[in-house]
C-alpha positions in Angstrom: 0.0 0.0 0.0 1.3 3.5 -0.9 -0.6 6.1 1.1 0.5 9.3 2.8 -1.5 11.8 4.9 -0.1 15.2 5.6 -1.2 18.4 7.5 0.8 21.5 6.8 0.9 25.0 5.3 1.5 25.9 1.6 4.9 27.4 1.1 3.9 29.3 -2.0 0.8 29.9 -4.1 -0.3 26.9 -6.3 0.8 26.9 -9.9 -1.7 25.4 -12.4 -0.7 24.2 -15.9 -2.1 21.9 -18.5 -0.5 18.9 -20.3 -0.3 18.8 -24.0 -3.6 16.9 -24.1 -5.4 19.6 -22.0 -5.3 17.8 -18.6 -5.0 20.4 -15.8 -2.5 19.9 -13.0 -1.5 22.0 -10.0 1.8 22.0 -8.1 2.6 23.5 -4.7 4.9 22.9 -1.8 3.7 21.9 1.7 5.6 22.6 4.9 4.9 20.0 7.6 6.2 20.8 11.1 7.2 18.2 13.7 7.9 19.0 17.3 10.5 16.9 19.2 12.1 16.9 22.6 15.8 16.3 23.1 17.2 14.0 25.8 17.8 17.2 27.9 14.1 18.2 27.6 14.7 21.0 25.1 12.0 21.4 22.5 12.8 21.5 18.8 10.7 22.1 15.7 11.6 20.6 12.4 10.0 21.4 9.1 9.9 19.0 6.2 8.9 20.1 2.7 6.8 18.0 0.3 6.1 18.6 -3.4 2.4 18.1 -4.1 0.7 17.6 -7.4 -3.0 17.4 -8.0 -4.8 16.5 -11.3 -8.0 17.4 -13.0 -10.9 18.8 -10.9 -8.8 18.6 -7.7 -6.1 20.7 -9.5 -8.6 23.3 -10.4 -10.0 23.4 -6.8 -6.5 23.7 -5.3 -5.6 26.5 -7.7 -8.8 28.4 -6.9 -9.0 28.1 -3.1 -5.5 27.6 -1.8 -2.9 30.3 -1.2 0.5 30.6 0.4 0.1 29.9 4.1 -3.1 28.0 3.8 -3.4 25.1 6.2 -4.5 21.9 4.5 -4.9 18.2 4.9 -3.5 16.2 1.9 -4.0 12.5 1.3 -2.3 10.8 -1.6 0.5 8.5 -2.7 4.2 9.0 -3.0 5.7 8.8 -6.5 9.2 9.0 -7.8 10.3 10.2 -11.2 13.4 11.0 -13.1 13.9 14.1 -15.3 16.8 15.9 -16.9 17.4 19.5 -15.7 18.4 22.4 -17.9 22.1 21.6 -17.4 21.6 18.0 -18.7 21.9 16.5 -15.3 19.5 13.6 -14.5 17.6 14.2 -11.3 15.1 12.2 -9.2 12.1 13.9 -7.6 9.8 12.4 -5.0 6.4 14.0 -4.8 2.9 13.4 -3.4 0.1 12.8 -5.9 -2.9 14.2 -4.1 -6.2 12.2 -4.1 -8.0 14.3 -1.4 -7.6 17.8 0.0 -9.3 19.4 3.0 -8.8 23.1 3.8 -8.1 23.6 7.5 -7.6 27.4 7.6 -10.4 29.0 9.6 -13.1 30.8 7.8 -12.4 34.5 7.4 -8.6 34.0 7.3 -6.7 34.9 4.2 -6.5 32.0 1.7 -9.6 30.1 2.7 -13.4 30.0 2.4 -13.8 27.6 5.3 -13.5 23.9 5.6 -13.8 22.2 2.2 -13.2 18.6 1.1 -12.2 17.8 -2.5 -11.2 14.6 -4.2 -9.5 13.8 -7.5 -8.4 10.9 -9.5 -4.8 9.8 -9.2 -4.1 8.8 -12.8 -0.5 9.2 -13.9 0.6 10.7 -17.1 3.7 10.7 -19.2 5.0 14.2 -19.4 7.8 15.8 -21.3 10.5 17.4 -19.1 9.6 20.8 -20.6 6.0 20.5 -19.4 6.8 19.3 -15.9 10.3 19.7 -14.4 
């Protein structure tokens, strides 16, 4: 089973694009904080960043309602893909393909219109490196 559930804040505004066949997709980063305590009792907060991609209707919903700083719940699956960067170097990217999204930012706060649940399909597509770095 490949399933991941995250709660965090958007690191930037979502960016929506379309594939060459017209399928919309939206990308954004999600910062997830984790609080830990050292052996001496000192508290630390660590932030992990996740690259999120949503497809079709979920992509359009994310692009419309989410903004930098929005708190969201994302459920999806991890995927790994290889691409060649502008310098010709082959790179590997791990990202979360979102299946479900729930807005958690309170109503009246910038970047949200209240709690909202959205779902999308998790089909994968073959993309040219120019369309999707």
